[in-house]
N, C-alpha and C positions, 0 to 999 in steps of 0.2 A: 629246050625252050630258051629263048633269048629274052632277058629282062632288060628293058631299056628305061632308065629313070634319069631325070635331070641330074647333072653333076652337082656335088656339094660345093657351095660357094664359100670362099674364105676371103672376106673383105676387111680392110681396116675400118675401125669405127671411131667416130668423133675425133677426127684428126684436126688439131687446131689450124686456124688460117695460116697459110704460108709454110706449113709443115708437110712433110711426106711421111708415110708409115715408117720408112727406113730411118727417118731422123728421130724416131721414138724407140730406140732399141731396148730400153729397160721397162717399157710399159707392156704388160702381157697381152693386152687386147689388140695391139698393133701387129699386124702380119702383112705380108706382101699381098697386093691386090691381084690374086690369081684364083682361078677355080681349081679345086682339087677333088678328084674322084677317088674313093677308096673302094676297092673290090676285095671281097673275101670269098675265095673259092668261086670266083666268077660272078658273084652277086654284089650289087651295090649296097654298102653300109650306109644307113640313114642316121644322121645325127640331129639332135635338137639344138646343138651349139655347133656352128660351122667350124671346121678345122682351120688352124692358122699355121703359117710358116714363120718360124722364129729361128734366127741364127742358122738357117739352112736345114732346119728340122721341121717335119710336119707334126704338129701337135693335134691330137684328137681327144674327144671325151673318152676317158678310160673305161667307164661302165659300158658304153655302147660297143666298144671293140671287144672287151672281155666277154660280155654276155653273148655277142654274136659268135664268139669262139666256143661258147658252151661253159664258161666259167661262172662260178658264184662270186658275187662282188659284195664286200662289206666296207662301210665307211665308219671310221672312228672320228667323230667331230672334235673330241678333246685333243687328240694328237695330230689331227689332220692327216691321217694315214688311211690309205685304201689298200685292201687285201683282196686278191682274186685267187680263188682256189678251183682247180680242175683236176680231178683224179688225185694223184699223189703229188701234185705240184702246187706251190703257192708262190705268188708274186706280190711283193710289198713295196709300195712307193709312198713317199711323204711329200706334202706340199713344201716347196722351197729347197728340197734336198736333191743333190745330184747323185745320190746313191740309190740304186735299185737292188732289192734283195730277192733272190730266187731260192726257194727251199723245196727239198724233196723229202717225202716221208720214207724213212729208211726202215725196212723190215716191219713196217706197220706200227712202230712204237715211238720213234723220235724223228724230229725234223732236223735235217742237215741243211744248213743254208750257206749261200755264197753271195756276197755283195759285190756289185760292180758299179763303176762310174758311168753316168750318162751325160751327154753334152749339155742338155737343157733340163732344168728342174721342172717337175710337175707344178702346175699353177692353177689357180681358180679364175675362171672367166665366166661371167654370167651364171654363177652358182654351179658350174661344172668343173670337174677336175680334168684338165688337159695334160696329156703326157706325150712324150715322143713316141710316135707310132712304131717305128722299127724296133725300139728297145722292148716295148711291152709285147709285141707280137713274137719276136724272137725268143722271149723268155718262155714261151710255150712251144718252142721248137718250130715255129712257123717260118716259112721262107718269105722274104719281103723283097719286092722289086719296085724301082721307081722309074717311070717313063717321063722324062722331062718334057718331051715334045707334046704329050697329051695331058701332062700334069695329073698322072694317074699312079696311085700306089696299088700294087697287086699283092695280096697276101694269099699264100697257099698254105693251108693247114689241114693235113691229113687227119688230124685228131679232133677237128671241130665237130661238135655234136649238134649244132643247129644248122 
């Protein structure tokens, strides 16, 4: 069955007169004016906050992606940290930090973690935590492909439960 939904739109918001989105590189709500479609195992992922492109990276609402992949998501308002857990894997990101942590439950008793750098830090846009899509999807061993001609990100995740 082919599911055909309108692509997700990512547009710059409230660009001051005489400015372009590209002239606002440090403002997280400014992204390039392109439409971006996100597919997970062939199905369109719907977001309540449109993805944006910043510094060449597609940022999407983290909860929407992780829940579509079958992960449980938790938000710590005090530390501005989001944790996604699926099976024996945890992925932890913090607003403003370019470090992403991936942890595996070892032997069912303790978490062994590894942190790595990401190009663009998670940020809050319209009360949603946006994260670089490739980094979070690959943290759960998903394959990510970008098709620039159609502005489509395709995620293939053999372990997605939804």
